[in-house]
Residue frames as qw, qx, qy, qz and C-alpha x, y, z in Angstrom:
[[0.490, 0.699, 0.515, 0.072, 21.89, -93.67, 60.34],
 [0.517, 0.358, 0.211, 0.748, 23.17, -91.29, 57.69],
 [0.044, -0.559, -0.101, -0.822, 21.15, -88.30, 58.92],
 [0.515, -0.494, -0.668, 0.210, 20.45, -89.19, 62.54],
 [0.309, -0.662, -0.365, 0.577, 19.17, -86.12, 64.36],
 [0.241, -0.003, 0.295, 0.924, 19.71, -83.76, 61.44],
 [0.267, 0.683, 0.441, -0.517, 17.21, -80.95, 60.85],
 [0.287, 0.040, 0.636, 0.715, 16.41, -80.52, 57.15],
 [0.434, 0.553, 0.180, -0.688, 14.21, -78.22, 55.11],
 [0.373, 0.097, 0.827, 0.409, 12.89, -80.05, 52.04],
 [0.417, 0.514, 0.010, -0.750, 11.29, -78.22, 49.13],
 [0.509, 0.347, -0.598, -0.513, 9.58, -80.17, 46.37],
 [0.253, -0.116, 0.930, -0.241, 8.49, -83.15, 48.45],
 [0.620, 0.403, 0.489, -0.462, 5.13, -83.19, 46.67],
 [0.457, 0.617, -0.427, -0.478, 6.70, -83.57, 43.22],
 [0.899, 0.234, -0.311, -0.199, 7.48, -86.69, 41.20],
 [0.669, 0.257, -0.580, 0.387, 10.78, -87.43, 42.95],
 [0.168, -0.563, 0.377, -0.716, 10.12, -85.62, 46.20],
 [0.854, -0.351, -0.007, -0.383, 8.19, -88.44, 47.83],
 [0.918, 0.067, -0.282, 0.273, 11.10, -90.86, 47.63],
 [0.338, 0.486, -0.364, 0.719, 13.37, -88.12, 48.95],
 [0.487, -0.548, 0.203, -0.649, 11.15, -87.37, 51.93],
 [0.958, -0.227, -0.092, -0.147, 10.90, -91.07, 52.79],
 [0.801, 0.238, -0.319, 0.447, 14.65, -91.56, 52.52],
 [0.076, 0.580, -0.348, 0.733, 15.53, -88.53, 54.65],
 [0.667, -0.477, 0.196, -0.538, 13.21, -89.70, 57.41],
 [0.984, -0.044, -0.171, 0.019, 14.33, -93.34, 57.14],
 [0.665, 0.330, -0.340, 0.578, 17.91, -92.11, 57.59],
 [0.501, -0.425, -0.513, 0.553, 17.00, -90.34, 60.81],
 [0.136, 0.188, 0.048, 0.972, 16.31, -86.75, 59.76],
 [0.094, 0.659, 0.576, -0.475, 13.68, -84.39, 61.10],
 [0.277, 0.215, 0.543, 0.763, 12.17, -82.61, 58.12],
 [0.264, 0.558, 0.249, -0.747, 10.28, -79.39, 57.46],
 [0.408, 0.311, 0.768, 0.383, 8.23, -80.27, 54.36],
 [0.098, 0.441, -0.016, -0.892, 7.55, -77.25, 52.16],
 [0.252, 0.452, 0.753, 0.407, 4.71, -76.76, 49.72],
 [0.091, -0.238, -0.139, -0.957, 2.83, -73.73, 48.46],
 [0.660, -0.383, -0.240, -0.601, -0.29, -75.39, 49.90],
 [0.321, -0.428, 0.718, -0.444, -0.24, -76.71, 53.46],
 [0.875, 0.069, 0.281, -0.387, -2.76, -79.42, 52.57],
 [0.804, 0.493, -0.334, -0.010, -0.38, -80.80, 49.90],
 [0.146, 0.561, -0.720, 0.381, 2.48, -80.95, 52.39],
 [0.590, -0.221, 0.590, -0.505, 0.26, -82.76, 54.87],
 [0.915, 0.267, 0.041, -0.299, -0.96, -85.17, 52.19],
 [0.582, 0.569, -0.568, 0.121, 2.61, -85.99, 51.20],
 [0.131, -0.436, 0.760, -0.463, 3.51, -86.79, 54.79],
 [0.735, -0.020, 0.452, -0.505, 0.38, -88.87, 55.32],
 [0.882, 0.395, -0.063, -0.248, 0.76, -90.76, 52.06],
 [0.579, 0.593, -0.532, 0.171, 4.48, -91.47, 52.19],
 [0.069, 0.412, -0.754, 0.506, 5.40, -92.03, 55.84],
 [0.553, -0.344, -0.757, -0.059, 4.07, -94.63, 58.22],
 [0.490, -0.806, -0.264, -0.201, 2.60, -93.92, 61.64],
 [0.751, -0.487, -0.063, 0.441, 5.95, -94.21, 63.42],
 [0.549, 0.090, 0.201, 0.806, 7.67, -91.82, 61.02],
 [0.089, 0.785, 0.414, 0.452, 5.15, -89.00, 60.61],
 [0.440, -0.858, -0.160, 0.214, 6.24, -87.23, 63.78],
 [0.594, -0.311, 0.254, 0.697, 9.59, -86.52, 62.14],
 [0.248, 0.309, 0.489, 0.777, 8.00, -84.47, 59.35],
 [0.027, 0.604, 0.417, -0.678, 6.41, -81.05, 59.81],
 [0.380, 0.630, 0.529, 0.422, 4.26, -79.54, 57.01],
 [0.184, -0.593, -0.090, 0.779, 4.90, -75.90, 56.21],
 [0.477, 0.763, 0.417, 0.127, 3.32, -73.63, 53.61],
 [0.242, -0.686, 0.224, 0.648, 5.76, -71.43, 51.69],
 [0.674, 0.717, 0.162, 0.080, 5.93, -70.05, 48.18],
 [0.704, -0.300, 0.178, 0.619, 9.63, -69.97, 47.33],
 [0.360, 0.580, 0.289, 0.671, 9.06, -67.14, 44.86],
 [0.294, -0.890, -0.066, -0.343, 8.41, -64.97, 47.92],
 [0.433, 0.429, -0.590, 0.529, 11.69, -64.29, 49.78],
 [0.377, -0.427, 0.430, -0.700, 9.86, -63.63, 53.05],
 [0.922, -0.117, 0.030, -0.369, 8.01, -66.95, 52.93],
 [0.825, 0.295, -0.428, 0.224, 11.19, -68.86, 52.09],
 [0.162, 0.472, -0.564, 0.659, 13.02, -67.17, 54.97],
 [0.641, -0.352, 0.259, -0.631, 10.12, -68.01, 57.28],
 [0.964, 0.027, -0.233, -0.123, 10.50, -71.70, 56.43],
 [0.595, 0.345, -0.531, 0.495, 14.16, -71.63, 57.40],
 [0.181, -0.443, 0.434, -0.763, 13.33, -69.75, 60.59],
 [0.841, -0.243, 0.001, -0.484, 10.66, -72.34, 61.42],
 [0.879, 0.134, -0.425, 0.171, 13.24, -75.12, 61.17],
 [0.325, 0.370, -0.526, 0.693, 15.62, -73.30, 63.51],
 [0.459, -0.383, 0.266, -0.756, 12.82, -72.51, 65.95],
 [0.920, -0.136, -0.124, -0.346, 11.49, -76.08, 65.95],
 [0.961, 0.022, -0.189, 0.203, 14.77, -78.00, 66.00],
 [0.537, -0.762, 0.122, 0.341, 17.32, -75.47, 67.23],
 [0.235, -0.518, 0.567, 0.596, 19.31, -75.48, 63.98],
 [0.803, 0.528, 0.026, -0.276, 19.27, -76.32, 60.27],
 [0.620, -0.372, 0.611, 0.323, 21.68, -78.98, 59.08],
 [0.288, 0.032, 0.720, 0.631, 20.62, -79.08, 55.43],
 [0.494, 0.534, 0.158, -0.667, 18.38, -77.43, 52.87],
 [0.339, 0.029, 0.854, 0.394, 17.35, -79.67, 49.97],
 [0.445, 0.524, 0.143, -0.712, 15.33, -78.43, 47.00],
 [0.338, 0.180, 0.823, 0.419, 13.68, -80.17, 44.08],
 [0.249, 0.717, 0.451, -0.469, 11.31, -77.24, 43.61],
 [0.057, 0.482, -0.370, -0.792, 10.51, -75.54, 40.33],
 [0.588, 0.472, 0.657, -0.002, 8.23, -75.92, 37.34],
 [0.195, -0.387, 0.367, 0.823, 9.73, -74.50, 34.18],
 [0.584, 0.668, 0.199, -0.416, 8.31, -73.32, 30.88],
 [0.562, -0.111, 0.653, 0.496, 9.69, -75.22, 27.87],
 [0.493, 0.816, 0.190, -0.236, 9.68, -73.27, 24.61],
 [0.754, 0.290, 0.212, 0.550, 11.89, -73.18, 21.51],
 [0.355, -0.417, -0.025, 0.837, 14.20, -70.19, 21.45],
 [0.083, 0.151, 0.484, 0.858, 12.88, -68.86, 18.13],
 [0.323, -0.597, -0.607, -0.413, 9.37, -68.84, 19.57],
 [0.496, -0.474, -0.528, 0.500, 10.35, -67.46, 22.97],
 [0.023, -0.870, -0.096, -0.483, 9.87, -64.07, 24.55],
 [0.130, 0.466, -0.552, 0.680, 11.56, -62.28, 27.41],
 [0.679, -0.354, 0.199, -0.611, 8.60, -63.32, 29.52],
 [0.963, 0.020, -0.264, -0.053, 9.47, -66.98, 28.88],
 [0.544, 0.362, -0.519, 0.552, 13.03, -66.41, 30.05],
 [0.219, -0.444, 0.403, -0.769, 11.83, -64.60, 33.14],
 [0.861, -0.243, -0.056, -0.444, 9.37, -67.41, 33.91],
 [0.894, 0.089, -0.384, 0.210, 12.20, -69.96, 33.95],
 [0.303, 0.405, -0.474, 0.721, 14.50, -67.74, 35.99],
 [0.499, -0.424, 0.222, -0.723, 11.70, -67.18, 38.48],
 [0.933, -0.151, -0.172, -0.276, 10.86, -70.88, 38.70],
 [0.923, 0.013, -0.242, 0.299, 14.41, -72.10, 39.24],
 [0.482, 0.342, -0.302, 0.748, 17.11, -69.50, 39.85],
 [0.248, -0.540, 0.153, -0.790, 15.06, -67.21, 42.07],
 [0.844, -0.424, -0.127, -0.304, 13.48, -69.98, 44.12],
 [0.851, 0.012, -0.325, 0.412, 16.90, -71.56, 44.72],
 [0.252, 0.418, -0.272, 0.830, 18.30, -68.19, 45.80],
 [0.473, -0.548, 0.009, -0.690, 15.33, -67.43, 48.08],
 [0.916, -0.362, -0.147, -0.089, 15.78, -70.72, 49.94],
 [0.823, 0.129, -0.264, 0.487, 19.57, -71.01, 49.91],
 [0.212, 0.565, -0.241, 0.760, 20.49, -67.55, 51.18],
 [0.553, -0.603, 0.189, -0.544, 18.46, -67.59, 54.42],
 [0.977, -0.175, -0.108, 0.055, 19.61, -71.18, 54.95],
 [0.651, 0.376, -0.272, 0.600, 23.22, -70.04, 54.50],
 [0.097, -0.637, 0.254, -0.721, 22.79, -67.20, 56.98],
 [0.802, -0.477, 0.072, -0.351, 21.22, -69.51, 59.57],
 [0.951, 0.029, -0.173, 0.253, 24.01, -72.05, 59.12],
 [0.440, 0.508, -0.293, 0.680, 26.69, -69.40, 59.53],
 [0.339, -0.618, 0.218, -0.675, 25.06, -68.31, 62.81],
 [0.903, -0.354, 0.041, -0.239, 25.09, -71.77, 64.38],
 [0.307, -0.629, 0.713, 0.047, 27.92, -73.88, 65.83],
 [0.478, 0.255, -0.811, -0.221, 29.14, -77.16, 64.39],
 [0.898, -0.325, -0.047, -0.292, 27.51, -80.26, 65.81],
 [0.538, -0.600, 0.591, 0.028, 29.90, -82.36, 67.87],
 [0.627, -0.128, 0.718, 0.276, 32.21, -84.30, 65.57],
 [0.610, 0.707, 0.356, -0.045, 30.81, -82.75, 62.39],
 [0.559, -0.062, 0.346, 0.751, 33.00, -81.73, 59.47],
 [0.050, 0.391, 0.381, 0.836, 30.50, -79.20, 58.12],
 [0.124, 0.158, 0.460, -0.865, 28.20, -76.64, 59.67],
 [0.579, 0.481, 0.418, -0.509, 25.44, -77.08, 57.09],
 [0.321, 0.001, 0.777, 0.541, 24.72, -78.42, 53.62],
 [0.489, 0.555, 0.122, -0.662, 22.71, -76.99, 50.73],
 [0.275, -0.044, 0.850, 0.446, 21.81, -79.10, 47.71],
 [0.526, 0.507, 0.138, -0.669, 19.55, -78.17, 44.80],
 [0.666, 0.233, 0.676, 0.214, 18.49, -80.38, 41.91],
 [0.257, 0.620, -0.282, -0.685, 19.34, -79.09, 38.45],
 [0.855, 0.374, 0.335, -0.133, 19.38, -80.81, 35.06],
 [0.703, -0.001, 0.452, 0.550, 21.61, -81.94, 32.24],
 [0.352, 0.778, 0.347, 0.388, 20.32, -79.05, 30.13],
 [0.294, -0.940, 0.053, 0.163, 22.16, -76.70, 32.50],
 [0.475, -0.523, 0.543, 0.454, 25.39, -77.98, 30.91],
 [0.087, -0.064, 0.767, 0.632, 24.32, -79.24, 27.48],
 [0.481, 0.294, 0.331, -0.757, 20.83, -77.94, 26.67],
 [0.383, 0.282, 0.856, 0.201, 18.52, -80.25, 24.78],
 [0.014, -0.269, -0.478, -0.836, 16.53, -78.77, 21.87],
 [0.396, -0.631, -0.461, -0.483, 13.67, -76.69, 23.22],
 [0.683, -0.621, -0.327, 0.201, 15.22, -76.51, 26.67],
 [0.484, 0.419, -0.147, 0.754, 17.55, -73.56, 26.22],
 [0.247, -0.655, 0.097, -0.708, 15.75, -71.19, 28.59],
 [0.884, -0.440, -0.096, -0.124, 15.23, -73.99, 31.11],
 [0.848, 0.064, -0.180, 0.494, 18.98, -74.67, 30.85],
 [0.194, 0.593, -0.162, 0.764, 19.87, -71.02, 31.38],
 [0.547, -0.644, 0.071, -0.530, 17.86, -70.94, 34.60],
 [0.952, -0.293, -0.062, 0.068, 19.26, -74.22, 35.87],
 [0.682, 0.338, -0.204, 0.616, 22.80, -73.09, 35.01],
 [0.125, -0.703, 0.172, -0.679, 22.20, -70.11, 37.26],
 [0.820, -0.519, 0.059, -0.234, 21.46, -72.50, 40.10],
 [0.910, 0.088, -0.152, 0.376, 24.68, -74.41, 39.39],
 [0.375, 0.522, -0.220, 0.734, 26.72, -71.21, 39.68],
 [0.466, -0.686, 0.092, -0.552, 24.85, -70.17, 42.83],
 [0.933, -0.358, -0.022, 0.016, 25.80, -73.43, 44.55],
 [0.777, 0.228, -0.136, 0.571, 29.42, -73.12, 43.42],
 [0.089, 0.674, -0.142, 0.719, 29.56, -69.51, 44.61],
 [0.681, -0.644, 0.062, -0.342, 28.21, -70.40, 48.06],
 [0.956, -0.159, -0.055, 0.240, 30.74, -73.20, 48.38],
 [0.636, 0.363, -0.112, 0.672, 33.68, -71.06, 47.34],
 [0.097, -0.711, 0.109, -0.688, 32.76, -68.02, 49.40],
 [0.630, -0.566, 0.265, -0.461, 32.18, -70.09, 52.55],
 [0.845, 0.166, -0.501, 0.084, 34.51, -73.07, 52.23],
 [0.329, 0.280, -0.626, 0.649, 36.38, -71.90, 55.34],
 [0.414, -0.262, 0.297, -0.820, 33.13, -71.51, 57.28],
 [0.272, 0.010, 0.936, -0.223, 32.01, -75.13, 57.15],
 [0.620, 0.453, 0.225, -0.600, 29.34, -74.59, 54.50],
 [0.322, -0.042, 0.861, 0.392, 28.83, -77.22, 51.80],
 [0.543, 0.551, 0.179, -0.608, 26.78, -76.49, 48.66],
 [0.251, -0.124, 0.847, 0.452, 26.26, -78.67, 45.60],
 [0.640, 0.304, -0.110, -0.697, 23.97, -79.09, 42.60],
 [0.550, 0.017, 0.834, 0.039, 22.69, -82.56, 41.71],
 [0.333, 0.430, -0.415, -0.729, 22.53, -82.56, 37.91],
 [0.683, 0.151, 0.677, -0.229, 19.89, -85.03, 36.75],
 [0.089, 0.096, -0.772, -0.622, 19.65, -86.84, 33.46],
 [0.575, -0.247, -0.506, -0.593, 16.45, -88.73, 32.78],
 [0.272, -0.155, 0.753, -0.579, 14.39, -89.88, 35.75],
 [0.264, -0.159, -0.897, -0.318, 12.11, -92.91, 35.49],
 [0.319, 0.148, 0.497, -0.793, 8.93, -91.37, 36.86],
 [0.462, 0.463, 0.748, -0.109, 5.43, -92.40, 35.82],
 [0.342, 0.838, 0.060, -0.420, 5.25, -89.27, 33.69],
 [0.064, -0.605, 0.662, 0.438, 8.43, -90.30, 31.87],
 [0.509, 0.152, 0.841, 0.100, 6.68, -93.35, 30.47],
 [0.468, 0.770, 0.362, -0.237, 4.89, -90.95, 28.14],
 [0.364, 0.891, -0.237, -0.135, 8.06, -89.74, 26.41],
 [0.155, -0.582, 0.793, 0.087, 10.74, -92.39, 27.05],
 [0.799, 0.158, -0.504, -0.287, 10.87, -95.69, 25.19],
 [0.922, -0.371, -0.110, -0.030, 11.50, -98.89, 27.14],
 [0.777, 0.160, -0.205, 0.573, 15.27, -98.69, 26.71],
 [0.114, 0.567, -0.159, 0.800, 15.40, -95.04, 27.77],
 [0.646, -0.609, -0.019, -0.459, 13.18, -95.70, 30.78],
 [0.942, -0.227, -0.158, 0.190, 15.42, -98.56, 31.90],
 [0.621, 0.298, -0.181, 0.702, 18.51, -96.37, 31.54],
 [0.141, -0.733, 0.022, -0.665, 17.12, -93.43, 33.51],
 [0.092, 0.187, -0.725, 0.657, 17.75, -92.93, 37.21],
 [0.382, -0.548, -0.738, -0.094, 15.00, -94.17, 39.49],
 [0.295, -0.818, -0.035, -0.492, 13.42, -91.76, 41.98],
 [0.825, -0.554, -0.012, 0.111, 15.09, -93.79, 44.73],
 [0.747, 0.121, 0.021, 0.654, 18.53, -93.30, 43.16],
 [0.093, 0.688, 0.040, 0.718, 17.89, -89.55, 43.13],
 [0.605, -0.739, -0.059, -0.291, 16.74, -89.69, 46.76],
 [0.890, -0.288, -0.049, 0.350, 19.81, -91.67, 47.84],
 [0.546, 0.348, 0.002, 0.762, 22.14, -89.14, 46.20],
 [0.169, -0.744, -0.055, -0.644, 20.33, -86.22, 47.81],
 [0.772, -0.626, -0.091, -0.063, 20.43, -87.86, 51.23],
 [0.819, -0.083, -0.044, 0.567, 24.19, -88.39, 50.95],
 [0.334, 0.467, 0.039, 0.817, 24.86, -84.82, 49.79],
 [0.391, -0.742, -0.106, -0.534, 22.65, -83.51, 52.61],
 [0.859, -0.474, -0.159, 0.111, 24.60, -85.48, 55.19],
 [0.282, -0.869, 0.389, 0.114, 27.78, -84.61, 57.02],
 [0.756, -0.146, 0.571, 0.285, 29.32, -87.72, 55.48],
 [0.608, 0.622, 0.370, 0.326, 28.95, -86.01, 52.11],
 [0.152, -0.945, 0.014, 0.289, 30.91, -82.96, 53.21],
 [0.525, -0.345, 0.516, 0.581, 33.93, -83.95, 51.12],
 [0.329, 0.465, 0.609, 0.552, 31.91, -83.09, 48.01],
 [0.087, -0.754, -0.294, 0.580, 31.65, -79.30, 47.84],
 [0.167, 0.682, -0.222, -0.676, 31.00, -76.80, 45.07],
 [0.230, -0.105, 0.887, 0.388, 30.34, -79.68, 42.68],
 [0.666, 0.240, -0.173, -0.685, 27.96, -80.30, 39.83],
 [0.395, -0.174, 0.897, -0.094, 27.24, -83.93, 40.62],
 [0.513, 0.189, -0.543, -0.638, 26.00, -85.79, 37.54],
 [0.541, 0.012, 0.777, -0.321, 23.38, -88.45, 38.23],
 [0.469, 0.382, -0.500, -0.620, 23.08, -90.21, 34.89],
 [0.840, -0.054, 0.461, -0.281, 22.42, -93.76, 36.13],
 [0.724, 0.047, 0.619, 0.300, 22.77, -95.92, 33.03],
 [0.475, 0.859, 0.177, 0.066, 22.72, -92.98, 30.56],
 [0.529, -0.663, 0.291, 0.442, 26.48, -92.84, 30.22],
 [0.651, 0.270, 0.465, 0.536, 27.07, -92.83, 26.44]]
């Protein structure tokens, strides 16, 4: 299996795409620390998504990624439980969309807090833990970090400028980790999403746009590959997942 025996911290498993990601990581053999601000939500995600034979591979953990200490505790829990951390995967963040002319500094800070800061708070303790551990036998990387960003981080859609600024910060963070630690076996990438065909997207995408968007499973498959040692040849990249939105 793609992730057999790997220990992964997953943030955002209770979101619109997180369920497919959790299921895919476990199906591919990973052991997963499932993060949520509320422990009950993490437990509910595990109970609702995984079958009886799979639930033992997923451990619920309460952590608010806006708190550096709680984020670091989640990484430490993975290392304590499984002896190492092979990947940190994050879909976390809930931004504040506002037109620039109507925005305030508080709006910018809200987006930076939701995306750039949460990515930093999870990635840095994960990086430190990875640097402190040996390679697994036969592995090409010591650990992988992958965070979901968005097309607006490169070409911001109207009304999504501040959201794009915050997501662009995550892109640069992943590139910086990769470049600073390329000789240390650390892999870091951003998965840059276009539209995603979630139930919520039916409210703002027409039929053609919904059909063109990536499915949650396509997002999950890409994340699983980038979180795996087999994906180690992709490093410091902004990986565009545009599905059929290629024009």
